[in-house]
C-alpha positions as CSV (number, residue, x, y, z in Angstrom):
1,M,117.9,-76.8,-14.0
2,I,119.1,-73.5,-15.3
3,N,122.8,-73.4,-16.3
4,L,124.4,-70.1,-15.3
5,L,127.6,-68.7,-16.8
6,Y,129.6,-65.7,-15.5
7,F,132.2,-64.0,-17.7
8,A,135.1,-61.5,-17.3
9,R,135.1,-59.4,-14.2
10,L,131.8,-61.0,-13.0
11,R,133.5,-64.4,-12.8
12,E,136.4,-62.8,-10.9
13,E,134.2,-60.8,-8.5
14,L,131.9,-63.8,-7.8
15,D,134.7,-66.4,-7.8
16,C,132.4,-68.5,-9.9
17,A,132.5,-69.4,-13.6
18,D,129.4,-71.5,-13.8
19,E,126.7,-73.2,-11.8
20,A,123.5,-75.1,-12.1
21,L,120.4,-73.7,-10.3
22,E,117.3,-75.7,-9.7
23,Y,114.5,-74.3,-11.9
24,T,111.2,-73.4,-10.2
25,P,108.2,-71.6,-11.6
26,E,109.1,-68.5,-9.5
27,L,112.1,-68.1,-11.9
28,G,109.9,-66.9,-14.7
29,T,112.2,-64.1,-15.9
30,V,115.8,-63.0,-15.8
31,A,114.6,-60.3,-13.2
32,D,113.4,-63.1,-10.9
33,L,116.7,-64.9,-11.3
34,V,118.7,-61.7,-10.6
35,A,116.7,-61.2,-7.4
36,V,117.6,-64.7,-6.2
37,L,121.3,-64.1,-7.0
38,R,121.2,-60.6,-5.3
39,A,119.7,-62.1,-2.2
40,R,122.8,-64.2,-1.7
41,G,124.4,-61.1,-0.3
42,G,128.1,-60.0,-0.3
43,S,129.6,-59.7,-3.8
44,W,126.5,-61.2,-5.3
45,S,124.4,-58.2,-4.2
46,E,127.1,-55.8,-5.4
47,V,127.4,-57.4,-8.8
48,F,123.7,-57.6,-9.4
49,D,122.8,-54.3,-7.7
50,E,120.1,-52.3,-9.6
51,G,122.6,-49.6,-10.4
52,E,125.1,-52.0,-12.0
53,T,125.0,-52.7,-15.7
54,V,125.2,-56.4,-16.5
55,M,124.5,-57.9,-19.9
56,V,122.6,-61.1,-20.2
57,A,122.1,-63.8,-22.9
58,V,119.6,-66.6,-22.7
59,N,120.4,-69.6,-24.8
60,Q,123.1,-67.6,-26.6
61,E,120.7,-64.9,-27.6
62,M,121.0,-61.4,-26.2
63,G,118.2,-60.8,-23.7
64,G,117.0,-58.4,-21.1
65,I,115.7,-58.3,-17.6
66,D,112.2,-59.4,-18.7
67,S,113.4,-62.3,-20.9
68,P,111.4,-65.4,-20.0
69,L,113.2,-68.5,-18.5
70,A,112.4,-72.1,-18.7
71,D,113.8,-75.4,-17.4
72,G,117.0,-76.3,-19.3
73,D,117.9,-72.7,-20.2
74,E,121.4,-71.4,-20.3
75,V,121.8,-67.9,-18.9
76,A,125.1,-66.0,-19.3
77,F,126.0,-62.8,-17.5
78,F,128.8,-60.5,-18.6
79,P,129.8,-56.9,-18.3
80,P,129.2,-54.4,-21.1
81,V,131.9,-54.6,-23.8
82,T,133.6,-51.4,-24.9
83,G,135.7,-51.1,-28.0
84,G,138.3,-48.7,-29.2
């Protein structure tokens, strides 16, 4: 399983704070995972649209679209943080 966490506006737009997704070898990278989430359609395709900026952490370490995934990983998605 891969544990997914959604924060801030992503949690609100997706109406989902967390979920567990069955791990398969096809989910080799964050990009593969994002493609699966985008394919759900609706707000999922909007939030994970290629033009949208979404930050990701894998196992509480900042990652990127090509970060590798493995069974048991925790993946957190959140919007960019701005400061003032």
